[in-house]
C-alpha positions in Angstrom: 61.9 -15.1 43.4 60.6 -15.2 39.9 63.2 -15.4 36.9 62.8 -13.7 33.8 64.2 -15.3 30.8 64.3 -13.0 27.9 64.3 -14.7 24.5 65.2 -12.8 21.4 62.9 -13.2 18.7 64.2 -14.1 15.2 63.8 -11.2 12.8 61.0 -11.8 9.6 64.3 -12.0 7.2 66.0 -15.1 9.1 62.6 -16.9 9.1 61.8 -16.3 5.5 65.3 -17.3 4.4 65.4 -20.5 6.5 62.1 -21.6 4.8 63.0 -20.5 1.6 64.1 -23.4 -0.8 65.6 -21.3 -3.4 67.4 -19.4 -0.7 69.1 -22.6 0.8 70.2 -23.7 -2.3 71.4 -20.8 -3.4 73.6 -21.1 -0.1 74.2 -24.3 -1.0 75.3 -23.5 -4.3 77.7 -20.8 -3.0 79.3 -23.3 -0.5 79.8 -25.9 -3.7 81.2 -23.1 -5.8 84.2 -21.9 -3.5 85.0 -25.5 -3.0 86.0 -25.5 -6.5 88.0 -23.9 -9.4 86.2 -21.6 -11.6 86.8 -23.9 -14.6 85.8 -26.9 -12.2 82.3 -24.9 -11.3 81.4 -24.4 -14.9 82.0 -28.2 -15.7 80.2 -28.8 -12.0 76.8 -27.2 -13.7 77.2 -29.2 -17.1 77.4 -32.0 -15.1 74.3 -31.5 -12.6 72.3 -30.1 -15.9 72.2 -33.7 -16.9 70.0 -34.7 -14.0 70.3 -37.2 -11.0 72.4 -40.3 -11.9 74.4 -42.8 -9.8 76.4 -40.0 -7.6 75.3 -37.3 -5.5 75.6 -33.6 -6.6 78.3 -32.7 -4.2 81.9 -32.0 -4.6 83.0 -35.2 -3.6 80.5 -36.8 -6.4 81.7 -34.6 -9.2 85.2 -35.0 -8.1 84.8 -39.1 -8.3 83.0 -38.9 -11.6 86.2 -37.1 -12.5 88.3 -39.6 -11.5 86.5 -42.7 -12.6 86.2 -41.0 -16.0 90.3 -40.9 -16.6 89.7 -44.7 -17.1 86.9 -44.3 -20.1 87.7 -45.9 -23.4 86.9 -45.2 -27.2 83.1 -45.8 -26.9 82.9 -46.8 -30.9 86.0 -49.0 -30.4 84.7 -52.7 -31.3 87.8 -53.7 -31.0 87.0 -54.1 -27.2 84.3 -56.9 -27.8 85.5 -58.7 -31.0 87.3 -61.3 -28.8 83.9 -62.3 -27.2 82.3 -62.7 -30.5 81.3 -66.1 -31.4 82.5 -67.2 -27.8 80.5 -68.9 -24.8 77.4 -67.1 -24.0 77.3 -64.7 -27.2 74.0 -64.5 -29.5 73.5 -63.2 -32.7 70.0 -61.7 -32.9 70.8 -58.6 -34.9 71.2 -58.7 -38.5 71.0 -56.3 -41.1 70.0 -53.4 -39.2 69.0 -50.4 -41.2 71.8 -47.4 -41.0 70.8 -44.6 -38.8 70.3 -41.6 -40.8 72.0 -38.3 -39.7 74.8 -37.5 -37.4 75.9 -39.0 -34.2 74.3 -37.2 -30.9 76.7 -35.3 -28.7 77.4 -37.5 -25.5 78.0 -35.5 -22.3 81.6 -36.4 -21.3 80.9 -37.7 -18.0 81.1 -41.5 -16.8 77.9 -40.9 -14.8 75.4 -39.9 -16.1 76.0 -41.0 -19.4 73.6 -39.2 -21.6 73.4 -37.4 -24.9 73.4 -33.5 -24.9 71.2 -33.5 -28.6 68.6 -35.1 -30.8 66.4 -36.1 -28.1 62.7 -37.4 -28.6 59.4 -35.9 -28.0 57.1 -36.7 -25.4 54.7 -38.6 -27.6 57.6 -40.7 -28.7 59.0 -41.3 -25.5 55.5 -42.2 -24.0 55.7 -45.0 -26.8 59.1 -46.2 -26.2 58.2 -46.6 -22.3 55.5 -48.5 -23.5 57.8 -50.9 -25.4 59.3 -51.8 -21.9 55.9 -52.1 -20.3 54.7 -54.6 -23.1 58.0 -56.9 -23.0 57.7 -57.2 -18.8 54.1 -57.7 -19.6 54.2 -60.6 -21.9 57.1 -62.3 -20.3 54.8 -64.7 -18.2 57.2 -63.5 -15.3 60.3 -64.1 -16.7 61.2 -60.0 -16.6 60.4 -57.8 -13.4 61.0 -53.9 -13.1 63.1 -53.1 -10.3 65.2 -50.0 -9.5 68.5 -49.8 -12.1 71.0 -51.3 -10.5 73.7 -48.7 -11.7 71.2 -45.9 -12.3 69.7 -45.9 -9.0 66.9 -43.6 -9.7 65.2 -45.1 -12.5 63.2 -48.5 -13.0 65.3 -51.2 -15.1 64.0 -54.9 -16.8 65.3 -57.3 -14.6 65.7 -61.1 -15.1 63.0 -62.5 -12.2 65.2 -65.3 -12.0 68.9 -64.8 -12.5 69.8 -68.7 -12.7 68.2 -69.3 -15.6 69.5 -66.5 -17.4 73.1 -66.2 -19.4 75.7 -66.9 -16.6 78.1 -65.2 -18.7 76.4 -61.6 -17.9 74.1 -62.1 -15.3 76.6 -61.9 -12.2 78.3 -58.6 -13.4 74.7 -57.1 -14.5 73.0 -58.3 -11.8 70.4 -59.6 -14.0 69.4 -56.2 -15.3 68.5 -55.7 -19.0 68.3 -52.1 -19.4 66.5 -48.9 -18.6 65.1 -45.5 -20.2 66.7 -42.4 -19.5 64.0 -39.8 -18.5 66.5 -36.8 -19.5 66.8 -37.7 -23.0 65.3 -40.3 -24.0 68.4 -42.6 -24.4 68.9 -46.1 -22.7 71.1 -48.6 -21.6 70.9 -52.0 -22.7 73.2 -54.9 -22.1 73.3 -56.7 -25.6 75.3 -59.6 -26.9 78.8 -58.8 -28.1 77.7 -59.8 -31.6 74.9 -57.6 -31.4 77.1 -54.5 -30.0 79.2 -54.5 -33.4 76.2 -54.2 -35.2 74.7 -51.6 -33.3 77.9 -49.6 -33.6 78.5 -50.4 -36.9 75.2 -49.3 -38.1 75.0 -46.0 -35.7 72.4 -47.0 -33.2 74.8 -46.6 -29.7 77.9 -46.7 -28.1 79.4 -48.7 -25.6 80.0 -46.7 -22.0 83.3 -45.8 -21.8 84.0 -47.9 -18.7 82.3 -51.3 -20.0 85.2 -53.9 -19.5 83.4 -56.8 -17.6 84.8 -55.6 -14.7 84.2 -52.9 -12.1 80.2 -53.5 -11.8 80.0 -52.6 -15.6 79.1 -55.4 -18.0 81.3 -55.9 -21.0 78.7 -54.7 -23.9 76.9 -52.2 -21.9 75.6 -50.1 -24.5 74.0 -46.8 -24.5 71.3 -46.6 -27.1 70.6 -43.2 -28.8 67.1 -41.8 -28.0 64.5 -42.8 -30.9 63.4 -39.8 -32.7 60.5 -41.1 -34.6 58.7 -44.1 -35.4 60.7 -45.9 -37.8 63.9 -45.3 -35.0 61.3 -46.8 -32.3 60.8 -49.9 -34.2 64.6 -50.3 -34.5 64.8 -49.8 -30.7 62.7 -52.6 -30.1 64.3 -54.8 -32.1 67.4 -53.8 -29.8 65.4 -54.4 -26.6 64.3 -57.8 -27.8 67.8 -58.6 -28.6 69.1 -57.4 -25.1 66.2 -59.6 -23.4 67.2 -62.4 -25.8 70.7 -62.2 -24.3 70.4 -62.1 -20.8 67.8 -65.2 -20.9 70.0 -67.2 -23.5 70.3 -70.4 -22.0 66.1 -70.5 -21.3 65.9 -70.2 -25.0 68.5 -72.6 -26.6 
C-alpha cells in the first residue's frame, strides 16, 4: 500500500521574508522595542548608533551598560589621579603641551562604547593616525605587538609583547594593552601615566574614562584622547602615543 504524504509548499512571501536580512532585522528591532519603554528605546538607538563596543546590541547589553554607567565619575576631575603623581611607576613624559583649540567635543553618555559624537577627523587624517600606530609597532624591535583590544574586543590594540618587562603598576590591570583607535570617530583609548594624564586634561586633549579607577578591569589612567582634526593635532597625538608606550614599558627604560 502506498502512503501519500502531502507537503505544503511555503508561499513565496514566506521564503522572501526568511531570506531578507532587512526584514529579519526589522523583526528583531520590533522585539527589542517591545521589551523597552519608549524613552529607553530611543536611548538604545543612540547607543547602537555609536557602533560595536564591548557589549552586544541586545536589551540585556543595553541594560548592562546603563547599570555600569551609574558608577561613572567626572572625566575631567584630576583629583582622581593626583594622589598617584610622583609615586611608584609614574613617569612625566609630556611637558608643555599646547592648548587644544576650540571647544571640547561632545561625548556620548555611555560607559561602553566610549565615543565622541562630533568633531570627528577626516579619512585622510585617520589614515595617517593609523600609520602612527603602525610605525610605533614596526619600529619597536618586537617589543610591541598588535592584538585584539582587551576591553573593546572588536578593534586592534597595541600591546607589550612581554608584560614581565613592563610597568608592573599598570600592566596587570591593562593586560599590557597600551591603546587603540576607534573606527567610529577617530578617538583613542590610551593608558598614560598619572603625571601625563593631568597634563592632557589640563591642556584639553582628552579625558578619563568615567569608570577609570584601577579596579574592575579599567586602569586608573584609562584615557579617551580626542580625535585629531588636522596635522598639528596629529603631531600632539603622536606625543601622547609615545608617552603611553613609555609608561607601559617604563622599567625597561630606567
